[in-house]
C-alpha positions in Angstrom: -2.4 1.9 -5.6 -0.5 0.9 -2.7 2.0 3.3 -0.7 4.2 2.4 2.0 3.8 4.5 5.1 4.5 5.4 8.6 3.0 5.1 12.4 4.9 6.5 15.5 8.1 7.4 13.1 8.2 3.8 12.2 7.9 2.2 9.1 5.5 -0.5 9.5 2.5 0.9 7.3 0.6 0.3 4.3 -2.3 2.6 3.3 -3.9 1.6 0.3 -6.2 4.0 -2.3 -9.1 2.3 -4.4 -10.3 3.1 -7.8 -13.3 4.3 -6.0 -11.2 7.4 -4.3 -12.1 5.6 -0.8 -8.5 4.5 1.0 -7.2 2.2 4.2 -4.9 2.5 6.4 -3.0 -0.5 8.3 -0.2 -0.6 10.9 1.3 -3.8 11.2 3.3 -2.7 14.1 6.7 -3.5 12.9 8.6 -3.1 9.5 8.8 -7.0 9.0 5.1 -7.0 9.1 4.5 -4.4 6.8 7.0 -6.5 4.5 5.4 -9.6 4.8 1.9 -7.5 4.0 3.1 -5.9 0.9 4.3 -8.9 -0.5 1.1 -11.0 -0.3 -0.4 -7.6 -1.8 1.5 -8.0 -4.9 1.4 -11.4 -5.5 -2.3 -11.2 -5.2 -1.9 -9.0 -8.7 -4.9 -7.0 -7.8 -6.3 -5.2 -10.9 -5.6 -1.8 -11.3 -2.2 -1.8 -9.7 0.1 1.0 -10.7 3.5 0.1 -11.2 5.2 3.0 -10.4 4.8 1.6 -6.3 6.5 -1.6 -7.2 9.9 0.0 -7.9 10.6 1.4 -4.9 8.6 2.4 -1.7 11.5 5.2 -0.2 9.3 8.5 -0.9 12.1 10.6 -2.5 12.3 8.3 -5.1 8.6 8.1 -5.6 8.6 11.8 -6.4 10.9 11.6 -8.7 9.4 8.4 -11.0 5.7 10.5 -10.8 7.5 12.9 -11.9 4.3 15.5 -9.5 7.3 18.1 -9.2 7.2 18.7 -12.8 4.0 18.7 -13.2 3.4 20.8 -10.7 6.1 23.5 -11.9 4.4 23.5 -15.7 1.1 24.4 -14.4 -0.4 21.2 -14.9 -1.3 20.7 -10.9 -3.0 23.2 -8.6 -1.0 24.2 -5.5 -3.4 22.6 -3.8 -3.6 19.2 -5.4 0.2 19.5 -5.1 0.8 19.6 -1.8 -2.2 17.1 -1.0 0.1 14.8 -3.2 3.4 15.8 -0.7 1.8 15.0 2.3 0.7 11.6 0.7 3.8 10.6 -0.2 5.4 11.9 3.1 3.3 9.8 5.3 0.6 11.9 6.0 -2.7 11.2 6.1 -6.4 12.1 6.7 -6.6 8.2 8.2 -3.9 9.3 11.2 -4.6 12.3 13.5 -1.2 12.4 15.0 0.3 13.0 10.8 -2.5 14.7 9.3 -1.5 16.5 6.2 -0.4 20.2 6.8 -0.9 23.3 4.7 0.8 26.2 5.4 -0.4 30.1 6.6 -0.6 31.7 3.0 -2.1 35.2 4.1 -0.6 37.9 6.4 -3.6 40.8 5.6 -6.5 39.7 8.2 -7.5 43.3 9.0 -8.6 44.9 5.6 -11.8 45.6 4.5 -11.1 44.0 1.2 -8.1 41.2 0.2 -5.8 42.6 -2.6 -5.0 39.2 -4.0 -2.3 41.4 -6.7 -0.5 42.7 -3.4 2.5 41.1 -2.2 2.2 42.2 1.1 -1.1 41.0 1.5 0.7 37.1 2.0 3.1 35.9 4.4 6.4 35.2 3.9 6.8 31.7 2.5 10.5 31.5 2.6 10.4 31.5 6.7 9.1 29.3 8.8 6.3 29.8 10.8 8.8 30.5 13.9 10.7 33.5 12.0 8.4 35.5 10.9 8.3 37.8 13.7 11.9 39.0 13.6 11.7 40.1 17.5 10.3 36.8 18.4 12.9 34.8 16.5 15.9 36.3 18.4 14.3 34.6 21.2 14.3 31.5 19.3 17.8 31.7 18.5 19.0 32.4 21.5 18.0 29.5 22.9 19.2 27.6 20.4 22.8 29.1 21.2 22.7 28.6 24.9 21.3 25.3 24.7 23.7 22.3 26.0 22.7 18.5 27.0 24.5 15.7 26.2 21.6 13.6 25.1 19.3 15.9 23.6 20.6 18.3 20.2 19.7 21.8 20.0 16.7 22.7 19.1 14.7 26.4 17.7 10.9 25.1 18.6 9.8 23.1 21.5 6.5 22.4 20.1 5.8 21.2 16.1 3.5 23.2 13.4 1.6 19.8 13.1 0.7 17.2 15.8 -3.1 16.0 16.7 -3.5 18.6 19.4 -3.1 21.4 16.5 -5.5 19.1 13.9 -8.4 19.2 16.7 -7.6 22.9 17.5 -9.0 23.8 14.0 -11.4 21.0 13.1 -13.2 20.1 16.3 -16.4 21.8 15.0 -17.0 18.5 12.8 -16.7 15.5 13.4 -15.3 13.1 13.8 -12.7 15.6 15.8 -15.4 16.6 18.2 -15.4 13.5 19.7 -11.7 12.9 19.4 -11.3 16.5 20.9 -13.3 15.2 23.6 -11.3 12.2 24.2 -8.4 14.1 23.9 -9.0 16.2 26.8 -10.2 13.0 29.2 -13.4 13.4 28.7 -14.5 17.3 28.2 -13.8 20.0 25.6 -10.5 21.9 26.2 -10.6 25.3 28.0 -12.6 27.9 26.0 -10.1 30.4 26.1 -7.7 28.0 24.2 -10.0 27.2 21.6 -10.5 28.1 17.8 -12.4 31.0 17.5 -10.9 33.9 15.8 -9.1 33.6 12.8 -6.9 37.1 12.9 -6.0 36.0 16.7 -5.2 32.9 15.5 -2.9 34.3 13.5 -1.7 36.8 15.8 -0.7 34.3 18.2 1.1 32.6 15.7 3.5 35.5 15.1 3.8 36.4 19.1 3.6 33.1 21.3 6.7 31.4 22.2 4.2 28.3 22.3 2.8 28.7 19.1 4.2 27.8 15.7 1.3 25.9 13.9 0.4 25.9 10.4 -2.9 25.2 9.3 -5.1 21.9 7.9 -6.6 21.8 4.3 -9.7 21.9 5.5 -9.3 25.6 5.9 -9.4 25.8 1.8 -12.4 23.7 1.0 -14.9 23.2 4.2 -16.6 26.3 5.7 -18.3 24.3 7.7 -15.4 23.9 10.2 -15.7 28.0 11.2 -19.5 27.2 11.8 -21.4 25.5 15.0 -23.3 23.5 12.4 -24.3 20.8 15.6 -25.0 23.8 17.8 -22.9 22.2 20.2 -22.1 24.0 23.7 -18.1 24.5 23.4 -18.5 26.5 26.7 -18.0 30.2 27.7 -14.6 32.5 27.7 -13.8 34.0 31.2 -15.0 36.8 29.5 -18.4 36.0 29.3 -18.3 34.8 25.4 -19.7 31.9 24.3 -17.8 30.1 22.2 -19.6 29.2 18.7 -19.1 30.3 14.9 -14.9 31.2 14.4 -14.6 35.0 13.7 -13.3 35.4 10.1 -11.6 38.5 8.8 -13.5 41.7 7.7 -12.5 41.2 4.2 -15.3 37.8 4.2 -18.5 38.2 4.0 -19.1 34.5 5.5 -16.8 31.1 5.9 -17.9 30.2 2.1 -16.7 33.6 1.4 -13.9 33.4 3.5 -12.8 29.9 2.5 -13.2 30.8 -1.5 -10.8 33.4 -1.5 -8.6 31.9 0.9 -7.9 28.7 -1.5 -8.1 32.0 -4.7 -4.9 33.4 -2.7 -3.2 29.7 -2.2 -3.9 29.2 -6.1 -2.6 32.9 -6.6 0.1 34.0 -8.7 2.3 35.4 -6.1 1.8 31.6 -4.1 2.6 30.0 -7.1 5.9 31.6 -7.4 7.0 31.3 -3.4 5.5 27.7 -2.6 8.2 26.0 -3.5 10.4 27.9 -0.7 8.3 26.8 2.1 8.5 23.0 0.5 11.9 23.6 1.0 11.1 23.7 4.8 8.9 21.3 5.3 9.3 18.6 2.8 12.7 19.8 1.4 16.5 20.3 1.7 15.6 22.7 4.6 13.9 20.4 6.9 17.2 19.0 8.6 21.1 19.4 9.1 23.2 23.0 8.1 20.2 24.2 5.9 17.8 23.9 8.8 19.8 25.2 10.9 20.3 28.6 8.9 16.7 28.9 7.9 15.5 29.0 12.0 13.7 25.4 11.2 15.3 23.2 13.8 12.5 21.1 16.3 12.7 18.6 19.2 14.6 16.1 17.8 11.9 13.3 18.9 9.9 15.1 15.8 11.8 13.7 13.1 11.8 10.2 11.5 15.2 8.0 12.3 16.3 9.8 15.5 14.3 7.5 17.8 14.0 3.5 17.4 11.2 2.4 19.5 11.5 -1.4 18.8 14.7 -0.9 21.0 13.4 0.1 24.2 12.7 -2.7 26.1 11.3 -1.1 29.3 7.4 -1.1 28.1 6.4 1.6 30.4 9.3 3.8 29.0 8.4 2.6 25.3 4.6 3.4 26.0 5.8 6.9 26.9 8.1 7.7 23.7 4.8 6.3 21.5 2.6 8.8 23.3 5.0 11.5 22.8 5.7 11.1 19.5 1.9 10.8 19.0 1.1 13.8 20.5 4.1 16.0 20.3 4.2 16.1 16.6 5.7 14.2 13.7 7.9 16.1 10.5 7.2 14.3 7.8 9.7 12.2 5.8 12.3 14.0 3.6 11.2 14.0 -0.5 14.3 16.3 -1.4 17.9 16.7 -0.6 18.2 19.3 -3.4 16.3 22.9 -3.7 12.8 22.5 -5.3 11.7 23.7 -9.3 10.7 27.0 -9.4 7.4 27.2 -11.2 7.2 28.4 -14.2 6.3 32.4 -15.0 2.6 32.1 -15.5 3.0 33.9 -19.3 4.7 31.5 -20.3 2.1 28.5 -19.9 0.4 28.3 -22.9 -2.0 26.3 -21.9 -3.0 28.7 -18.8 -4.1 31.2 -21.9 -7.8 30.3 -21.9 -10.8 32.4 -23.2 -11.5 33.2 -19.7 -8.2 35.0 -18.9 -8.1 37.5 -21.2 -11.9 37.3 -22.4 -12.2 40.7 -23.9 -9.5 39.4 -26.3 -12.0 36.9 -27.8 -12.9 37.7 -31.2 -15.5 34.9 -33.4 -14.8 33.1 -36.4 -17.7 31.4 -38.6 -16.8 28.0 -40.2 -17.4 28.5 -43.8 -19.8 25.9 -45.7 -22.1 26.1 -42.4 -24.3 23.3 -44.3 -21.5 20.8 -44.5 -21.4 21.4 -40.5 -24.5 19.3 -39.3 -26.3 21.7 -37.7 -27.7 22.9 -35.6 -26.2 20.5 -33.2 -27.8 19.0 -29.7 -23.9 18.8 -28.7 -20.5 19.4 -29.8 -17.1 17.6 -28.7 -13.9 19.1 -29.4 -10.7 17.0 -28.8 -7.2 17.8 -30.0 -7.8 17.0 -33.3 -11.7 16.2 -33.7 -14.9 17.5 -33.6 -18.2 15.3 -33.6 -21.6 17.4 -34.2 -24.4 15.8 -33.5 -27.6 17.0 -34.4 -30.8 18.0 -33.3 -32.6 15.0 -34.0 -31.1 13.2 -31.2 -31.2 10.4 -30.2 -32.2 9.6 -34.0 -29.1 11.6 -35.1 -27.6 13.0 -37.8 -23.5 12.0 -36.4 -20.2 14.4 -38.1 -17.0 14.4 -38.0 -14.9 16.9 -38.8 -11.2 17.4 -38.4 -9.7 20.2 -37.3 -6.1 21.9 -35.4 -6.5 24.5 -32.8 -4.7 27.1 -32.3 -3.1 26.8 -36.0 -3.6 29.9 -38.7 -4.9 28.4 -41.6 -3.6 31.2 -43.9 -6.5 32.6 -44.6 -7.7 34.3 -41.4 -8.9 32.4 -39.1 -6.6 31.1 -35.9 -7.5 27.0 -36.7 -7.6 24.6 -39.5 -10.7 22.9 -40.1 -11.5 20.3 -42.0 -15.2 19.0 -42.7 -16.4 15.8 -42.5 -17.3 13.3 -45.0 -21.1 12.6 -46.0 -22.9 9.8 -47.1 -21.2 8.8 -50.9 -23.7 7.7 -53.1 -22.8 3.9 -53.8 -23.0 3.4 -57.5 -21.3 7.1 -58.6 -19.6 8.0 -55.2 -20.6 11.8 -55.3 -21.7 13.4 -52.5 -25.2 13.1 -51.4 -27.4 16.2 -51.3 -30.9 16.9 -49.9 -33.3 19.8 -49.8 -33.0 21.2 -46.4 -36.9 22.1 -46.1 -40.3 21.8 -48.1 -39.8 24.7 -49.5 -36.4 23.3 -51.7 -34.4 26.1 -50.4 -31.0 24.8 -50.7 -28.7 22.0 -50.3 -27.2 20.2 -47.1 -24.7 17.5 -46.7 -26.3 14.3 -45.5 -24.8 12.4 -42.7 -24.8 9.2 -41.3 -28.0 8.9 -39.1 -28.3 6.9 -35.9 -31.1 4.1 -35.7 -33.6 5.2 -32.9 -37.2 4.7 -32.1 -38.0 8.1 -31.0 -40.3 9.1 -27.6 -42.2 12.2 -27.9 -42.0 14.6 -25.7 -38.3 14.8 -24.9 -35.5 17.2 -25.8 -32.7 16.2 -28.3 -30.0 17.9 -26.1 -30.6 16.7 -23.1 -30.5 13.0 -24.2 -27.0 13.0 -25.9 -23.7 13.0 -24.6 -20.4 12.7 -26.4 -17.4 10.8 -24.1 -13.8 11.6 -24.0 -13.1 9.5 -27.3 -15.8 11.0 -29.3 -18.3 8.3 -29.1 -22.3 9.2 -28.9 -24.7 7.9 -25.8 -28.0 8.9 -26.3 -31.5 8.3 -24.6 -35.1 9.1 -25.6 -35.8 5.1 -26.9 -39.2 3.9 -26.8 -37.3 1.1 -25.7 -36.2 2.7 -22.4 -32.5 1.8 -23.8 -29.0 4.0 -23.6 -27.1 3.2 -26.9 -23.5 3.9 -27.5 -23.2 5.6 -31.0 -19.9 5.5 -33.0 -18.9 9.0 -34.3 -17.6 7.8 -37.7 -20.3 6.3 -39.3 -23.8 6.3 -36.4 -23.3 3.0 -35.9 -24.9 1.2 -32.7 -22.0 -0.5 -31.2 -23.8 -1.2 -27.6 -27.6 -1.3 -26.1 -27.8 -1.1 -22.8 -31.0 -1.5 -20.3 -32.0 -0.5 -16.6 -35.3 2.0 -16.8 -38.6 1.3 -16.4 -39.4 3.9 -18.9 -37.9 6.1 -21.6 -34.7 8.2 -20.7 -35.3 11.7 -20.3 -31.8 13.1 -19.8 -28.4 11.7 -19.4 -24.6 13.0 -18.5 -21.1 11.7 -18.7 -18.4 13.0 -15.9 -15.9 14.9 -17.4 -13.4 12.2 -17.2 -16.2 9.9 -19.2 -15.7 7.2 -16.3 -19.0 7.4 -15.0 -22.7 7.8 -17.1 -25.9 9.4 -15.0 -29.3 8.5 -17.1 -32.3 10.2 -15.8 -35.5 8.7 -16.8 -39.7 9.0 -16.4 -39.5 6.4 -13.7 -38.4 9.0 -11.7 -35.3 7.2 -10.5 -31.5 8.1 -11.8 -29.0 4.8 -12.7 -25.1 5.4 -12.4 -23.0 3.8 -15.2 -19.6 3.0 -15.5 -17.6 3.5 -18.6 -14.7 1.1 -19.8 -12.6 1.2 -22.8 -11.8 -1.8 -24.4 -10.7 -3.4 -27.7 -13.3 -4.2 -30.3 -13.5 -4.9 -33.7 -15.1 -2.8 -35.9 -17.6 -6.2 -37.2 -18.4 -5.9 -33.1 -21.3 -3.5 -33.8 -24.9 -4.2 -33.7 -26.2 -5.2 -37.4 -28.7 -2.5 -38.2 -30.3 -0.9 -41.8 -28.6 2.1 -43.1 -30.8 5.2 -42.9 -29.4 6.8 -45.6 -28.1 6.0 -49.3 -24.6 4.0 -49.8 -22.7 3.3 -46.9 -20.2 5.4 -44.8 -16.2 5.4 -46.3 -14.5 2.6 -44.9 -11.3 2.5 -42.6 -8.3 3.1 -45.5 -6.4 -0.1 -45.7 -3.0 1.9 -45.4 -4.0 2.5 -41.8 -0.9 1.5 -39.5 -2.0 -2.0 -37.0 -1.3 0.7 -34.0 -4.0 3.6 -34.7 -6.4 0.8 -36.0 -5.9 -0.2 -32.4 -6.2 2.9 -31.3 -9.5 3.2 -33.0 -10.7 0.0 -32.1 -10.6 0.9 -28.5 -14.4 1.4 -27.7 -16.3 2.4 -24.6 -18.3 0.2 -22.6 -21.5 0.4 -21.0 -21.1 -1.5 -17.5 -24.6 -1.6 -15.6 -26.6 -0.1 -14.1 -24.0 -0.2 -10.6 -26.1 2.0 -8.5 -30.1 3.0 -8.8 -30.4 6.4 -7.2 -34.3 7.2 -5.2 -35.5 9.9 -4.2 -37.4 12.0 -6.8 -41.5 12.2 -7.6 -41.4 12.9 -10.6 -39.9 12.9 -14.6 -35.8 13.7 -14.4 -35.3 17.0 -15.9 -31.1 16.8 -15.8 -28.4 15.0 -13.9 -24.6 15.7 -14.1 -21.9 13.3 -12.1 -18.1 13.9 -10.7 -15.8 11.2 -10.2 -13.5 13.5 -8.5 -15.9 14.3 -6.0 -17.9 11.1 -5.9 -21.4 12.8 -6.7 -24.3 12.6 -8.9 -26.1 15.7 -8.6 -30.1 15.4 -10.6 -33.1 17.8 -10.4 -36.8 16.4 -11.8 -40.2 18.1 -12.3 -41.6 17.7 -8.4 -39.1 17.9 -6.1 -35.5 19.3 -4.8 -32.0 19.2 -6.0 -30.7 15.9 -5.0 -27.3 15.1 -4.3 -26.1 11.0 -4.2 -22.4 9.8 -3.6 -21.2 7.7 -6.5 -19.7 4.9 -4.2 -22.9 3.7 -2.3 -25.1 5.1 -4.1 -27.0 6.9 -1.1 -28.6 10.1 -0.8 -26.2 11.9 0.6 -27.8 15.9 0.2 -31.3 17.2 -0.3 -31.4 20.8 -1.5 -34.8 21.8 0.3 -37.0 23.8 -1.6 -34.5 24.4 -4.6 -36.4 23.8 -7.8 -33.9 23.5 -11.0 -34.6 22.6 -14.8 -31.0 22.4 -15.2 -27.9 21.6 -12.7 -24.1 21.3 -13.5 -21.2 20.8 -10.3 -17.8 22.0 -11.1 -14.5 20.1 -9.6 -14.5 22.1 -6.7 -18.0 21.3 -5.4 -20.2 24.1 -6.6 -23.8 23.4 -7.9 -25.1 25.5 -10.2 -28.6 25.6 -10.9 -30.9 27.2 -13.5 -34.8 28.0 -12.4 -36.3 28.5 -16.0 -40.3 29.8 -14.0 -38.3 32.3 -12.0 -35.1 33.0 -14.5 -32.7 32.3 -11.5 -29.3 31.4 -11.5 -28.5 29.9 -8.0 -24.7 28.3 -6.5 -24.6 26.1 -3.5 -21.9 23.8 -1.6 -22.3 20.7 -1.9 -23.5 20.6 2.0 -26.5 23.1 0.5 -25.0 26.4 1.4 -26.2 29.0 -0.6 -23.2 30.6 -2.2 -24.8 33.3 -4.5 -28.3 33.6 -6.5 -29.2 36.3 -9.7 -31.6 36.7 -11.7 -32.1 37.3 -15.8 -34.3 39.1 -17.3 -37.7 37.4 -18.1 -37.0 38.5 -22.1 -33.9 35.8 -21.9 -33.5 31.7 -21.2 -30.1 29.8 -21.1 -30.0 27.1 -23.6 -26.5 25.7 -22.1 -24.6 26.0 -19.0 -20.8 25.3 -19.3 -18.3 25.5 -16.2 -14.7 25.8 -16.7 -12.3 23.1 -16.2 -10.5 25.1 -13.2 -13.8 25.3 -11.3 -13.8 29.2 -11.2 -15.7 30.3 -14.4 -19.1 29.4 -16.0 -20.7 30.5 -19.5 -24.4 30.8 -20.0 -25.8 30.1 -23.3 -28.5 33.1 -23.2 -31.3 33.2 -25.9 -34.6 35.1 -26.4 -37.4 33.4 -24.3 -40.0 31.7 -26.4 -43.4 32.5 -26.2 -44.1 29.3 -24.6 -41.6 30.2 -21.9 -43.3 33.8 -21.1 -46.6 31.9 -20.9 -45.0 29.3 -18.6 -43.6 32.5 -16.5 -47.1 33.8 -16.0 -48.9 30.7 -15.2 -45.9 30.4 -12.8 -46.8 34.1 -11.2 -50.3 33.9 -11.1 -49.8 30.6 -9.1 -47.7 32.1 -6.6 -50.5 35.1 -5.7 -52.9 32.5 -4.9 -53.1 32.3 -0.9 -50.7 30.1 0.9 -48.5 29.3 -1.8 -44.7 30.2 -2.1 -42.2 30.7 -4.2 -39.9 27.5 -3.0 -36.7 28.6 -4.3 -37.5 31.8 -2.0 -38.4 30.5 1.2 -34.8 29.8 2.2 -34.6 33.6 3.0 -37.0 36.2 3.7 -34.4 39.2 3.5 -32.3 38.0 0.7 -31.6 40.5 -2.3 -31.7 39.3 -5.5 -29.0 41.1 -8.1 -30.7 41.5 -12.3 -28.2 40.4 -14.4 -28.6 42.9 -17.5 -27.5 41.1 -20.0 -28.8 40.7 -23.7 -29.9 38.1 -25.8 -28.5 35.7 -27.7 -25.3 36.2 -26.5 -22.6 33.7 -24.4 -21.6 34.8 -20.4 -18.7 34.7 -18.7 -19.2 34.5 -15.2 -17.3 34.0 -11.7 -18.9 30.7 -10.7 -18.4 31.9 -7.0 -20.1 35.6 -7.1 -22.0 35.3 -10.4 -21.0 38.2 -11.9 -20.8 38.6 -15.4 -17.2 39.9 -16.6 -17.8 39.3 -19.8 -20.7 38.8 -22.9 -19.8 37.8 -26.0 -22.9 39.1 -28.8 -24.1 36.8 -31.3 -26.8 38.6 -33.9 -30.2 38.8 -33.5 -31.9 35.4 -34.5 -28.9 33.2 -33.6 -30.3 31.6 -30.6 -27.8 29.4 -29.1 -28.3 25.1 -29.6 -25.1 24.0 -28.3 -21.8 25.0 -26.9 -18.5 23.3 -26.2 -15.0 24.4 -25.0 -11.9 22.3 -26.2 -9.7 20.3 -23.4 -7.6 23.5 -22.5 -10.5 26.5 -23.3 -9.2 28.1 -25.5 -11.5 27.5 -28.1 -15.3 27.8 -27.8 -17.4 26.5 -30.2 -21.0 27.6 -30.1 -24.3 26.2 -32.9 -26.8 28.6 -33.3 -30.6 28.0 -35.0 -30.0 29.2 -37.9 -27.2 27.2 -38.7 -23.7 28.4 -38.1 -20.9 26.8 -36.3 -18.8 29.4 -34.4 -15.4 29.5 -32.8 -14.5 32.4 -30.1 -10.9 31.9 -29.5 -7.6 34.5 -28.9 -5.8 35.0 -32.4 -2.4 36.7 -30.8 -2.5 32.6 -29.1 -2.2 30.5 -32.2 0.5 33.1 -33.5 2.0 32.2 -29.7 1.5 27.9 -30.0 3.2 28.7 -33.7 6.1 30.5 -32.7 6.7 27.7 -29.5 6.5 24.9 -32.2 8.8 27.1 -34.3 11.8 27.1 -31.5 11.1 23.1 -30.9 11.9 22.7 -34.4 8.8 22.1 -36.0 9.2 23.1 -40.0 5.5 23.5 -40.8 4.8 20.2 -42.8 2.9 18.3 -39.8 -0.5 19.7 -40.7 -0.5 19.8 -44.4 -3.2 16.8 -45.0 -5.5 19.7 -43.2 -4.8 22.4 -45.6 -5.4 20.4 -48.3 -9.0 21.3 -50.1 
């Protein structure tokens, strides 16, 4: 993506955003240079070009064409992401310290022992600029505005700005590269200790009281706790009272910097801020930024901070031109104006159906067992639920049977279930076309449907659930093959579509990014490989020829299928790579996961720490020293969750390795599945009863720890650490707050219903659970399906759209 930007209030810059999420900022000195560069890039037709940015380079038009405001109003974009997008469109960037992204002060309570996010008085008034929050100080600003009279300089309320290079460095000087930039800005030394950022409550009091301080915040204060701590042990000097500048003093309601950042982010995403954020956007990016509306809102800054008020190129005197450039660079720059009309309000949360997830009202969630479970291909090693299809891969993975069921979530079936479900077709006999029935076991205790089975030569000693993942398109990727390969399997017949090689030993685990763009595979060769997944047009006939693993053939595509639908079905994932080899482990890889949003891979092995690698360069960026794990996962907000099976502990860490929380499960329980919610706030744990092998393993681990000189690596980091025990039953599904690891709800299952797989649908309204006794249970709030139908009726739905599903 390419976006026109500005530098020193001139439209002379371009910012390039790459597919790998890196970005580059270029200033060409003048608008003509930028036009020439832009024209050359467009003519080169680079891959992955975003055509939206071809039509216009005007920020306001870009906002309109991208529909960002409407998406935010529908709660499809978080408040944080929306503010970052607005900053980018308005010319503010991480690549320019003089026009860094600006974020608002959110809270007004920095003195209470506990923070009540449901209380409106806890928040700052977002309809007013910082300078207008204190009525007494505002009167002084207004008096200055009224009495100011200059033939050249227009009137203004505030002589300082809410965001400048000095403001950014004030908040961020504890971390590089801002430490070095701070020294450079101050002429070779740090600023005086009394003026440095050392106390959040005191800083808030300053922006309320000080006539020269109306600064807002930087985005790091909503996601990076390291800006509050002196991680590099730098001597920043001593205050006049003799205090050393070290870590930042945080409010009483925060336990530590990590807790402060978490609660600060929760405040930003709260209902109150969501209902009022548009008011602040009007002040900074919108119609109250300039003109009469800005005057009425007490929101007028010194004229030189506004785009278009000064033309540097017309200043002939080089000394005066340089002085003006320095003044613009360090005095502050108002963002480009994005809106000249009031910003949309966000919808009321109660009206947003896609946010009515099982995490919001867990007590209303009820279980619904899918009828005829013998036709579901259970127990499952993996499940994937899209908007209309449920793919189930059984425990024989990689030589797995694959079932593709049809369903419609949140739509009553008229028989008591709040969803429609139609079982997938099993293998039919080649002669009569009747369904094949097979004995369940050696005792002939019943019948079960036989679904298509993938061809595989299985390696022994590998867990089926660890070597299978299902893409967003419903195709299956498997490891665990004796030839060290990974294979792409179709969900509509278990045909092998592609075979890829990279490891020197069998693949023991694999993981897909949530958007299915990246795949990671771990192996007994101690390496983790990173692969790229593309969607490409592939004819059905291009699948690798293989003998059928059952009697008969799967049913073919109906001849009545339209060409467009057929083309869509022929869009198959394609595995490219390996694009990076990730090293650092010393034993068999047990679990690995990847996040394309964060650009990281998290992995654990039998004999080394949890490792974090970068996607872009494949480098080791963090080693969680002493952290042993058998299973790991990562949230979209950068929280790593690790399960230590011998010690029965669950731990969460930041990407920089700081421990967030740790809890212990009863030794009678074990975790079979971990799932993190899309918003990164909650987690689901599938808790089973510990097997006899697990108990023996636990006893051996305890004996090992009792030997002289051997310590538990999971406990060495903090000798005074107190670990809470989760008193959870088994089998069950536990709802956890990912930050505190506190259980806020439990879904009980019957004895003997240990969980083999669980999956959330895309909007987290339905939880699908496979149990060892071959049941498929769907947990959902039945009231939600009634709301969905009610909305569809209001939109004119006549009720016949799902009739094919209802037919038996």
